[in-house]
N, C-alpha and C positions, 0 to 999 in steps of 0.2 A: 857288729850285730849278727843276731839271727837270722837267717829268713823262713818269714811263717807260709805257712797255706791257710790262705779263709777261707769261708766259705761261695765268696764271691767269685772264686776263681773257678768253683764249678757248679755254676746256675744252671739248675733243672737236671742237676746227674748229684748221685752219692758219691760223697769224698773217695779217695781211694782208703782200701782196708785198713785198718790199724792206727787211721787218722785220729788224732785227739787237738780237740780244740784248744785254741789260745783260750785259758781262763783268765789272763791279766789279774790285777788285785784286788779288784772289787765283784766278778761275776763270778756264779756260781753253776755250775753243770745240771743241768736239767733234762739228762740222760741218760743212759746206762749202755752198759759194750754188751750187745749180744753176741753169745758164744760163739753159736750152730754157723748165723750169717757170717761174722767177724766186721760187722757195722755198728757206729753207734748208733741206738736210737733214741728218740726223743721221748721223755714220759709221756704217758697220755695225761690230760688236763686232771682227768677225771683224778688222778694220783695227789694232785696239789691241790684237789680240792676237799680229799678226804683228810688229809692233813691239817689245810685251815678248820675245817668242822672240828679232828680231834682237841684242837688248838681252843678254841673256840670255848669246849666245850670245860677245859681244864684253866678258864678264866673268870673265876666269879667276879660280879661287879657288887650283885648285893642277892638276900636272900627272899624267897617269898616263903610267905607263913598267913597265918589266920588273919593278919589286918589285911589280905589281898582276897578278902573272900567275895563273892559271890552271892547274891540274895535274892530269890523271886515272893512275892507275895502276892497269896492268893484271897481276894477280899470275903468276907464276911458273906453268906448266902448264896453263893456259887453251885449250883447246880453240879450231878455226878460228871465226871470224862469233862468239866470246862479244864483246859488248859494255860499256864498261864507262864511269861518266859523271860526272863532277862539275860542279856547278852554285855560280855565285856570281851573288848579288842587289845590282842597284845600293841605296847606302842611302838609308833614305828622307830626301828634303828634298834629294837632292841631285840632279842633272844631271850626266850625262857625253857629251860628245863624243867619239864615237872615229875616229881618221882614220888607224889603221891596226892589222892582225891580223898576228902573227907565229906563224905554226902551226909547230911542231915534233914532228915525230914520231919515233920509235924502228925499230928494225929489230923484224919482227913482224908490227908493227899499225898501222892504217891513222887519221886522224885525221880530225875536222870538227867546227864549231862550231854552236850551235843558238842562237838568239835568239830570245826569249819575245813580243818585240814583230812578228815578224812573223808568218803567218795559220799556222794549226796544218794538219799533215797526217795524217791517221791518228791524231785526238787526241793528237800531238806536236808539239812546235814545230819549225817549220820548219828544214832544214840548211841552213846561208850558204853553205855547197860544194856544188855538184849533183852530184858525184862527190867521196866521200874525199878526202884527199890519201892519197898513197902512203907507204907502209913508209918509215923511213930519211931521210925530207925534211923541209928547213927555207924556207919559203915565206913572203915577206912580199906580205898585202894590204892596197894601199893603195886604202881606201875611196872617196875623194872621184876616183878617177881613172874614166875612161870605158870599160864592162864592168865595172867593181864597183856602186858604190851612186850613184857622181856626188856625193855630198856626204858630210858628217861622219853617222855612223853617232848619231842622239842616244834616249838610254837616260837616265829616269829612274827615283824611287825606286821599287824593288818588282819592275823586270823584272830582268830575266834572262839567262846567259850560260850557256851549258851546253858544257862541251869531253866528246866522244865520242872513245873511243878504242876500235879493231874489229879483235882478231886477225886476221889474213892469210894467216900461217903453216899450211899444208897439216896440221905435225905440231904447231900451238898451240905456246904461248911455252914459251923455253928459259931463261928470268930474267923477274924483273917487269920490265916497261916502262911507258913514260911517254909519255904526249903531252902539248905541254905548249903554253900560249896566251899569247903577251905580249903584251897591248893598251897601244895608247899612244893621245893622246889629252888632255882635258882637263876638268876639274869645274870646277862653277859651280855658284851658287848655285839655285835651281828658281824662277823666276819665272811661268810659267804650267802 
């Protein structure tokens, strides 16, 4: 039987240069050999976290589409600048990778989206759009494109999306008006 050097023999100090830890049959090395120092260096936990995030994004469990829409209704006879909101919370244990928003506003109301993961502005979640989308418009926002986020929006259980509808008509609304957010992407099981 070969003699093995085990880490317990070097408590409080580094093992000798060039030492390779015994891997056995079930262990995987979580370190790299540093050529400059001649020592094995443990991988930072950030590396493992990044690997888990990459794996998480590759394993789709379901798709997110117009069935998962979020709507806010602004009632008839609402005055100008009245804002109404509807909030949607991502279910616990899930992670959502959203790649596209489709925002639909009806006449007399503008729309916007708030994302709880973004920094707060005056104690409210930051709006996704710099200026509200105009009344009577339908616009798709490809989150991975340049000028948007540049990647999918990753939301975990407990994160919230809020749709905001604001009356823009000087005389107020003449009927119930809706602002609808259709979200597109994929659902996965959370690893990190």
